N, C-alpha and C positions, 0 to 999 in steps of 0.2 A: 729731413734726414741729416743725421750728424755727419761731420766730415770723416770720422773714423769709427770703426766697429771693433769692439773688444780690444782696443788699444793696439791692434795689429794690422788692420786693413784700412787703407785710405780710399775712400769712395771717390771715383773719378767721373762716372756718368751712369745714367740709367740705361739698361739694356732691354728691359721689358717688365711687364707686370701681369699678374693673373688674379683669380678670385681671392686667393689667400696669401699671395706672396708677391715680392718684387725682386727683380734680379739686377744687380749693379755690376759695372766694370770696376774692379778695385785693385789696389796694389798692396802687396804685403810690405809693411813698413820696414822691416828688418832686411828682408831678402830682395826686395825690389821687383819681384815677379808679379805678373798680373793674373787675376783669377776672375771667374764669374761668381759673384757673391749673392747667394739667395737668402733673403730674410723673410721670415714669417712675422706677422703683425704682433703677436704677443706670446706669452709663455704657454697659453692653452694648446698651442700647436707643437709643443716640444716633442711629443711622441711621434707626430707625423714626420717631422724633419729628421728625427733620429732613425725612424724606419727607412727613410730615403737614403740616409748615410749608410746604414747597414746594407741596404740593397746594392748600392753602387760599390761599396767596399769589397763585396764578394766577387766583383767582375774585373776581368783583365782581358779586354778585347778591344781592338781598334775601332769597333763599331759601337762601343758603349762609352758614354762620358765618364771621365775619371775624377775621383774625389781627391781633394787636397787637404781639407780640414773641416771640422764642424764643432760647434759649441754654442755658448750663450753670450749675448752682448751684455753691456753694463746694466741693462734693465731686465735681464733674464729672458729676453726674446731669443729664440733659436736662429742660428745662421748655418749655412752650408757653403763652403768654398769648393769650387770645381774648376777643372781646366777651362780656359777661355777659348772658345771656338769662334773664329772670325767669319766663317761662311754664312750665307743666308739659310733660312729654313726651307724645307720642301714646300711649305705653304706659299712661299714667295716666288716659286717657280711658275713661269707661264705654262699653262697646260692647255691642250694635250701636248705630249712629247712623243717622239718616235718609240715604237715598241721595244726595240733593242735596248735603248737607254732606260726605259721604264723597267724592263725585266732586270737589268743590271742593278738598278737601285733596289728593287724588291729582293734580289738575291743577297745583297749586302745587309739589308734589314733582317732577313731570315738568318743569316750567319750570326748576327749579333743576338738575335732572339734565341737561337739554338744554344749559344753560350750561356745566356741568362737563365733559360729554362733548366739547363743542366746543373746550374748552381742554385736552383730552387727559387728563382725570381720570375714572377709573372708581371709584366709591365702594367697592363690594364688601361693604358692611355696612349696606345700607339696611334698617332695621327700626324699629318704633314707638319703641323706646328711644332711637334716634338721630334722631328728629324732634321738635323742640321748638317750642312756640308762642312767638312773640316777646312778645306781651303778652296773656296770658289765652287761654282756649280758643276764642275766636271770632275771633282775629286770624290773620295769616299764619303758616304753619309754616316752620321753618328746619331745614335738614339740617346735623347736627353730626357730630362724631367721624369725621374722615377718616384715622384711624390705620391702617386697612387699605387705604387707597386705592392704586390702581395708576396709574402715570403712563405714558402712551403712549411717551414718548421717554427713559425712564430704566430701568435694569436692575431686574429683579424682586428683592424682598427675601424672597420666599417660594419654597421649593423647588418644582420642577416636580411637578405632580400633587397638590399640597397644596391643600385647600379650607378656608380659614379664614373664620370668620364665624359667624352664628347659623343652626343647621341648618334651621329652618323657612323661612328666606328665601334660602337659597343655591340658585342655579339648578342644574338637573340636570346641565348640561354641566360645571359646576365640580365637582359631586359625583363625576362620572365621571372626573375628571382630564383632561378634554378642553380644547382651546383655547377661549377665551371672549372676548367683547367687551362693549361697553356694554349689549347686550341682556340681560345678566345682571342689571343694575340694574333694567331694566324688569320682569323676572320678579318681583323683590322688591316693586315697586310693585303688581303684580297681586295678590300675597299680602296686602299691607296693605289694598288696596281690598276684597278679598273679606272679610277679617277685620273691617273697619269695618262692612260691611253685614250680615254673617252673625253676628258675635259669636264666630266660630270660624274656624280656619284650614282651608285646603283639604286639607291632608294632616295627619293625626294619627297617633300611635303611642304605645306604652308607654315608648319610649325614644327618644333622639335618633337612634340608628341605625335604628330602625323608621320614624321620620318620613322620614329621608333615603331609605330603601329604597322607601317608598311614593311619594315624589316622583319617583323615577327609573323606577318600573315601573308605576304606576297613574295613571289620569286623576283630576283633582281631583273631589271630591264636587260634584254639581250645586248651584250656588248657590241656585237656586230651591227646592231641597228644604229649605233652612234659612231662606230669605227669600222666601216665595212671591210677594210683591207686587213684587219687583224686575222691571223691564222686561226682556224677553228680549234686547233690543239691548244693554243694559248688561251683562248676563251674558255676551253674546258677546264684548264687549271684554275682559272679565276672563279669559274662557276662552282667548282668543288670547294674552294676556299670559303665561298660565301654560303655554303649549305646551312640552312637553319638548324639542322640537327648536327651537333658537333661530331657525332659518330660517323657522319658521311664526309667529314673534312679529312685533310691529311692527318696522319697520326702525330706528326711532329714537324718542326721547322725543317729538319734535314730532308724529310720526304717531299715536302713542298718545293724545297730548293732543287732537289734532284729532278722533279717533274718539270720545273722551269728550264733546267739545263737541257733535258731531253727535248722539250717543246721548241727551243730556239736553236739547238745545235744539230739535232738529228733530223727533224722535220724542217723542210725549207719553209721560211716564214710566210711566203706569198701563195702557198698552195695548200689545198686540202691534204691531210695525211695520206689518203688513199692514192692521190695523184702525184705525190712527191717523188722526184727522181731518186733521191737517196733512199726513201722508203721502199720504192719498187725494187731497187737493186738489192736491198737487204732482204726483201720478201722472197726473192728468187733463191738466195742462199739459205735463208731460214724461213721456210713456209709457216704461215700463221703468225709471224713476228709482229706485223703491223697491227693486227687485231688485238694481240695481247698487250702491246704498248698502249694502244688507244684505250683499252679497257682499264689498264692500270692507272692512267692519268685521270680518267673520268670517274672511276668507281673505287679504286684502291687496290692494295696488294692482294686482297683475297681473290679478286677477279683474275689477276695475273696468274696466281697459282692454280685457279680452277681451270684455266684454259691451257696451262702448260703441259 
Protein backbone atom coordinates (compact mmCIF):
# COMPACT_ATOMS: atom_id res chain seq x y z
CA UNK A 1 0.00 0.00 0.00
CA UNK A 2 1.30 3.42 -0.97
CA UNK A 3 1.75 5.98 1.84
CA UNK A 4 -0.78 8.37 0.27
CA UNK A 5 -3.98 7.97 -1.74
CA UNK A 6 -5.07 10.46 -4.42
CA UNK A 7 -2.44 12.90 -3.07
CA UNK A 8 -4.82 13.82 -0.26
CA UNK A 9 -4.96 10.95 2.27
CA UNK A 10 -1.98 9.74 4.28
CA UNK A 11 -2.42 6.10 5.25
CA UNK A 12 -1.78 5.50 8.96
CA UNK A 13 -2.78 1.89 9.65
CA UNK A 14 -5.00 -0.98 8.52
CA UNK A 15 -8.44 -1.15 10.17
CA UNK A 16 -9.80 -4.24 8.45
CA UNK A 17 -10.25 -6.10 5.19
CA UNK A 18 -12.95 -8.03 3.34
CA UNK A 19 -13.40 -10.01 0.18
CA UNK A 20 -13.20 -7.02 -2.18
CA UNK A 21 -11.83 -4.18 -0.09
CA UNK A 22 -9.51 -3.01 2.65
CA UNK A 23 -10.19 -0.21 5.14
CA UNK A 24 -7.43 2.04 6.46
CA UNK A 25 -7.12 4.71 9.10
CA UNK A 26 -6.00 7.73 7.13
CA UNK A 27 -5.43 11.45 7.57
CA UNK A 28 -6.47 14.18 5.16
CA UNK A 29 -3.16 15.81 4.20
CA UNK A 30 -4.48 19.38 4.03
CA UNK A 31 -7.08 19.33 6.81
CA UNK A 32 -5.42 16.99 9.28
CA UNK A 33 -8.69 15.18 9.98
CA UNK A 34 -8.75 11.40 10.25
CA UNK A 35 -11.09 9.16 8.25
CA UNK A 36 -11.81 5.53 7.58
CA UNK A 37 -10.57 5.07 4.01
CA UNK A 38 -12.05 2.16 2.06
CA UNK A 39 -10.20 1.02 -1.05
CA UNK A 40 -11.31 -1.52 -3.62
CA UNK A 41 -8.67 -3.47 -5.45
CA UNK A 42 -9.12 -2.16 -8.98
CA UNK A 43 -11.19 -0.02 -11.29
CA UNK A 44 -13.58 -2.93 -12.03
CA UNK A 45 -15.35 -2.16 -8.74
CA UNK A 46 -15.79 1.56 -9.37
CA UNK A 47 -19.54 1.13 -9.86
CA UNK A 48 -19.88 -0.74 -6.57
CA UNK A 49 -18.11 1.90 -4.47
CA UNK A 50 -19.93 4.68 -6.31
CA UNK A 51 -23.19 2.98 -5.36
CA UNK A 52 -22.06 2.79 -1.73
CA UNK A 53 -21.17 6.49 -1.80
CA UNK A 54 -24.58 7.34 -3.26
CA UNK A 55 -26.33 5.28 -0.60
CA UNK A 56 -24.48 6.86 2.33
CA UNK A 57 -24.79 10.37 0.87
CA UNK A 58 -28.60 10.06 1.04
CA UNK A 59 -28.52 9.45 4.78
CA UNK A 60 -28.28 11.85 7.70
CA UNK A 61 -28.86 9.85 10.85
CA UNK A 62 -26.65 9.25 13.93
CA UNK A 63 -27.08 5.51 13.40
CA UNK A 64 -25.71 5.54 9.82
CA UNK A 65 -22.04 6.05 8.99
CA UNK A 66 -21.35 9.39 7.29
CA UNK A 67 -19.47 9.91 4.04
CA UNK A 68 -16.63 12.43 3.72
CA UNK A 69 -15.34 11.95 0.17
CA UNK A 70 -14.99 9.47 -2.69
CA UNK A 71 -13.06 9.26 -5.93
CA UNK A 72 -10.27 7.42 -7.74
CA UNK A 73 -6.65 7.02 -6.76
CA UNK A 74 -3.66 7.56 -9.04
CA UNK A 75 -4.16 4.16 -10.67
CA UNK A 76 -7.88 4.53 -11.20
CA UNK A 77 -8.95 2.32 -8.28
CA UNK A 78 -11.93 3.69 -6.32
CA UNK A 79 -11.83 4.87 -2.72
CA UNK A 80 -14.40 6.00 -0.17
CA UNK A 81 -13.61 8.21 2.85
CA UNK A 82 -16.02 7.93 5.80
CA UNK A 83 -16.19 9.15 9.36
CA UNK A 84 -13.78 7.29 11.61
CA UNK A 85 -15.54 5.29 14.32
CA UNK A 86 -13.43 4.26 17.29
CA UNK A 87 -15.70 1.70 18.95
CA UNK A 88 -15.66 -2.08 18.49
CA UNK A 89 -18.16 -3.85 16.27
CA UNK A 90 -21.11 -5.78 17.62
CA UNK A 91 -19.36 -8.97 16.51
CA UNK A 92 -16.67 -8.28 19.12
CA UNK A 93 -19.21 -8.11 21.94
CA UNK A 94 -19.29 -11.06 24.34
CA UNK A 95 -22.70 -12.72 23.94
CA UNK A 96 -25.24 -13.38 25.35
CA UNK A 97 -26.09 -10.02 26.89
CA UNK A 98 -29.08 -8.99 29.00
CA UNK A 99 -32.38 -8.59 27.22
CA UNK A 100 -32.82 -4.90 28.02
CA UNK A 101 -29.49 -4.00 26.44
CA UNK A 102 -30.09 -6.28 23.46
CA UNK A 103 -33.45 -4.67 22.77
CA UNK A 104 -31.94 -1.18 23.09
CA UNK A 105 -29.34 -2.08 20.45
CA UNK A 106 -32.01 -3.53 18.17
CA UNK A 107 -34.15 -0.39 18.50
CA UNK A 108 -31.19 1.80 17.53
CA UNK A 109 -30.56 -0.40 14.51
CA UNK A 110 -34.20 -0.20 13.53
CA UNK A 111 -34.18 3.57 13.86
CA UNK A 112 -31.23 3.75 11.46
CA UNK A 113 -32.90 1.33 9.05
CA UNK A 114 -36.18 3.24 9.16
CA UNK A 115 -34.26 6.32 8.01
CA UNK A 116 -32.40 4.39 5.30
CA UNK A 117 -35.54 2.71 4.00
CA UNK A 118 -37.38 6.03 3.91
CA UNK A 119 -34.61 7.30 1.62
CA UNK A 120 -34.78 4.32 -0.69
CA UNK A 121 -31.78 2.42 0.69
CA UNK A 122 -31.92 -1.30 1.59
CA UNK A 123 -28.70 -2.28 3.36
CA UNK A 124 -28.76 -6.02 2.46
CA UNK A 125 -25.82 -6.91 4.73
CA UNK A 126 -26.99 -6.14 8.26
CA UNK A 127 -24.85 -8.29 10.56
CA UNK A 128 -22.86 -7.81 13.81
CA UNK A 129 -19.62 -7.07 11.93
CA UNK A 130 -21.37 -4.17 10.18
CA UNK A 131 -22.67 -2.61 13.39
CA UNK A 132 -20.13 -0.46 15.24
CA UNK A 133 -20.29 1.35 18.56
CA UNK A 134 -19.61 5.06 18.19
CA UNK A 135 -17.72 5.44 21.46
CA UNK A 136 -17.25 2.28 23.47
CA UNK A 137 -19.64 -0.63 24.03
CA UNK A 138 -22.24 1.39 26.00
CA UNK A 139 -22.90 4.08 23.39
CA UNK A 140 -25.07 4.29 20.27
CA UNK A 141 -24.52 1.75 17.52
CA UNK A 142 -23.88 2.79 13.92
CA UNK A 143 -24.66 0.85 10.77
CA UNK A 144 -21.61 0.71 8.51
CA UNK A 145 -20.58 -0.86 5.18
CA UNK A 146 -23.27 -0.04 2.64
CA UNK A 147 -21.23 -1.80 -0.05
CA UNK A 148 -24.06 -4.21 -0.88
CA UNK A 149 -26.85 -1.66 -0.55
CA UNK A 150 -29.68 -1.57 -3.07
CA UNK A 151 -31.18 1.75 -4.09
CA UNK A 152 -34.88 1.86 -4.88
CA UNK A 153 -34.47 4.19 -7.88
CA UNK A 154 -31.23 2.82 -9.36
CA UNK A 155 -30.48 -0.26 -11.50
CA UNK A 156 -29.27 -3.37 -9.68
CA UNK A 157 -25.56 -4.22 -9.66
CA UNK A 158 -26.25 -7.86 -8.77
CA UNK A 159 -27.66 -10.38 -11.22
CA UNK A 160 -31.24 -11.54 -10.77
CA UNK A 161 -31.55 -14.47 -8.38
CA UNK A 162 -28.17 -13.84 -6.72
CA UNK A 163 -28.15 -13.52 -2.92
CA UNK A 164 -25.04 -11.76 -1.71
CA UNK A 165 -24.28 -11.18 1.96
CA UNK A 166 -23.61 -13.24 5.08
CA UNK A 167 -25.55 -16.56 4.99
CA UNK A 168 -26.81 -16.48 8.60
CA UNK A 169 -28.43 -13.06 8.12
CA UNK A 170 -29.85 -13.31 4.58
CA UNK A 171 -33.65 -13.41 4.50
CA UNK A 172 -35.19 -16.63 3.09
CA UNK A 173 -36.84 -14.86 0.16
CA UNK A 174 -33.45 -13.65 -1.01
CA UNK A 175 -32.01 -17.16 -0.62
CA UNK A 176 -34.85 -18.45 -2.77
CA UNK A 177 -34.12 -15.85 -5.46
CA UNK A 178 -37.48 -14.17 -4.96
CA UNK A 179 -38.28 -10.44 -5.03
CA UNK A 180 -37.53 -8.73 -1.73
CA UNK A 181 -37.89 -5.37 -0.04
CA UNK A 182 -36.86 -3.59 3.16
CA UNK A 183 -38.33 -6.41 5.27
CA UNK A 184 -35.22 -8.43 4.39
CA UNK A 185 -33.25 -6.02 6.61
CA UNK A 186 -35.77 -6.56 9.44
CA UNK A 187 -35.14 -10.31 9.23
CA UNK A 188 -31.43 -9.64 9.81
CA UNK A 189 -32.23 -7.52 12.86
CA UNK A 190 -34.31 -10.42 14.18
CA UNK A 191 -31.32 -12.75 13.80
CA UNK A 192 -29.06 -10.27 15.58
CA UNK A 193 -31.50 -9.76 18.46
CA UNK A 194 -31.91 -13.53 18.85
CA UNK A 195 -28.12 -13.93 18.86
CA UNK A 196 -27.57 -11.15 21.39
CA UNK A 197 -30.01 -12.77 23.83
CA UNK A 198 -29.24 -16.46 23.24
CA UNK A 199 -25.53 -16.31 22.40
CA UNK A 200 -26.34 -18.44 19.33
CA UNK A 201 -28.09 -17.95 16.01
CA UNK A 202 -31.59 -19.22 15.24
CA UNK A 203 -30.34 -21.42 12.39
CA UNK A 204 -27.12 -23.39 12.48
CA UNK A 205 -25.43 -25.96 10.29
CA UNK A 206 -22.15 -27.63 9.45
CA UNK A 207 -21.73 -25.40 6.39
CA UNK A 208 -23.10 -22.12 5.03
CA UNK A 209 -25.22 -24.16 2.63
CA UNK A 210 -26.79 -26.10 5.49
CA UNK A 211 -27.46 -22.90 7.42
CA UNK A 212 -29.24 -21.42 4.41
CA UNK A 213 -31.22 -24.62 3.80
CA UNK A 214 -32.39 -24.66 7.42
CA UNK A 215 -33.41 -21.00 7.24
CA UNK A 216 -35.55 -21.72 4.17
CA UNK A 217 -37.17 -24.95 5.37
CA UNK A 218 -37.29 -25.00 9.17
CA UNK A 219 -38.65 -22.76 11.94
CA UNK A 220 -36.04 -21.10 14.17
CA UNK A 221 -35.03 -22.85 17.36
CA UNK A 222 -37.30 -21.63 20.19
CA UNK A 223 -35.48 -18.73 21.83
CA UNK A 224 -36.67 -19.71 25.31
CA UNK A 225 -34.98 -23.10 24.92
CA UNK A 226 -31.66 -21.23 24.96
CA UNK A 227 -32.70 -18.24 27.10
CA UNK A 228 -35.44 -19.51 29.47
CA UNK A 229 -35.87 -16.20 31.29
CA UNK A 230 -36.71 -14.10 28.23
CA UNK A 231 -40.30 -12.83 28.25
CA UNK A 232 -42.67 -14.65 25.86
CA UNK A 233 -43.71 -11.32 24.36
CA UNK A 234 -40.08 -10.51 23.44
CA UNK A 235 -39.70 -13.96 21.92
CA UNK A 236 -42.90 -13.34 19.92
CA UNK A 237 -41.45 -10.15 18.43
CA UNK A 238 -38.29 -11.97 17.37
CA UNK A 239 -40.22 -14.93 16.00
CA UNK A 240 -42.32 -12.63 13.85
CA UNK A 241 -39.20 -10.84 12.53
CA UNK A 242 -37.81 -14.25 11.55
CA UNK A 243 -40.89 -15.39 9.62
CA UNK A 244 -39.91 -17.13 6.39
CA UNK A 245 -42.72 -15.36 4.56
CA UNK A 246 -41.97 -11.60 4.53
CA UNK A 247 -45.72 -10.90 4.54
CA UNK A 248 -45.84 -12.28 8.09
CA UNK A 249 -43.06 -10.02 9.34
CA UNK A 250 -43.46 -6.46 10.55
CA UNK A 251 -44.52 -4.08 7.80
CA UNK A 252 -41.56 -1.78 8.39
CA UNK A 253 -38.82 -0.86 10.85
CA UNK A 254 -41.07 1.54 12.76
CA UNK A 255 -43.62 -1.19 13.46
CA UNK A 256 -40.96 -3.59 14.74
CA UNK A 257 -39.46 -0.85 16.89
CA UNK A 258 -42.88 -0.07 18.37
CA UNK A 259 -43.45 -3.75 19.13
CA UNK A 260 -40.15 -3.90 21.01
CA UNK A 261 -41.08 -0.79 22.98
CA UNK A 262 -44.39 -2.37 23.96
CA UNK A 263 -42.73 -5.68 24.79
CA UNK A 264 -40.19 -4.15 27.16
CA UNK A 265 -42.03 -1.15 28.62
CA UNK A 266 -45.65 -2.26 28.96
CA UNK A 267 -45.21 -5.95 29.75
CA UNK A 268 -42.99 -6.76 32.69
CA UNK A 269 -39.97 -8.63 31.24
CA UNK A 270 -39.95 -11.51 33.74
CA UNK A 271 -43.62 -12.51 33.39
CA UNK A 272 -45.98 -13.95 30.82
CA UNK A 273 -48.15 -11.12 29.39
CA UNK A 274 -51.33 -12.64 30.86
CA UNK A 275 -49.79 -12.60 34.36
CA UNK A 276 -48.13 -9.17 34.21
CA UNK A 277 -49.23 -6.79 36.95
CA UNK A 278 -49.17 -3.90 34.48
CA UNK A 279 -51.16 -5.87 31.93
CA UNK A 280 -53.72 -6.99 34.50
CA UNK A 281 -54.25 -3.40 35.63
CA UNK A 282 -54.74 -2.25 32.05
CA UNK A 283 -57.05 -5.18 31.33
CA UNK A 284 -59.35 -4.06 34.14
CA UNK A 285 -59.59 -0.56 32.65
CA UNK A 286 -59.70 -1.69 29.00
CA UNK A 287 -61.23 -5.19 28.72
CA UNK A 288 -59.70 -7.26 25.92
CA UNK A 289 -56.60 -5.03 25.75
CA UNK A 290 -54.06 -7.76 26.53
CA UNK A 291 -55.45 -10.09 23.89
CA UNK A 292 -55.35 -7.38 21.24
CA UNK A 293 -51.80 -6.36 22.22
CA UNK A 294 -50.58 -9.94 22.16
CA UNK A 295 -52.24 -10.49 18.79
CA UNK A 296 -50.72 -7.37 17.30
CA UNK A 297 -47.19 -8.32 18.31
CA UNK A 298 -47.53 -11.90 17.14
CA UNK A 299 -49.57 -11.51 13.99
CA UNK A 300 -49.66 -7.90 12.90
CA UNK A 301 -51.91 -4.87 12.79
CA UNK A 302 -54.66 -6.73 10.93
CA UNK A 303 -55.35 -8.87 14.02
CA UNK A 304 -55.37 -5.77 16.23
CA UNK A 305 -58.08 -4.25 14.05
CA UNK A 306 -60.04 -7.47 13.79
CA UNK A 307 -60.34 -7.77 17.56
CA UNK A 308 -60.86 -4.07 18.24
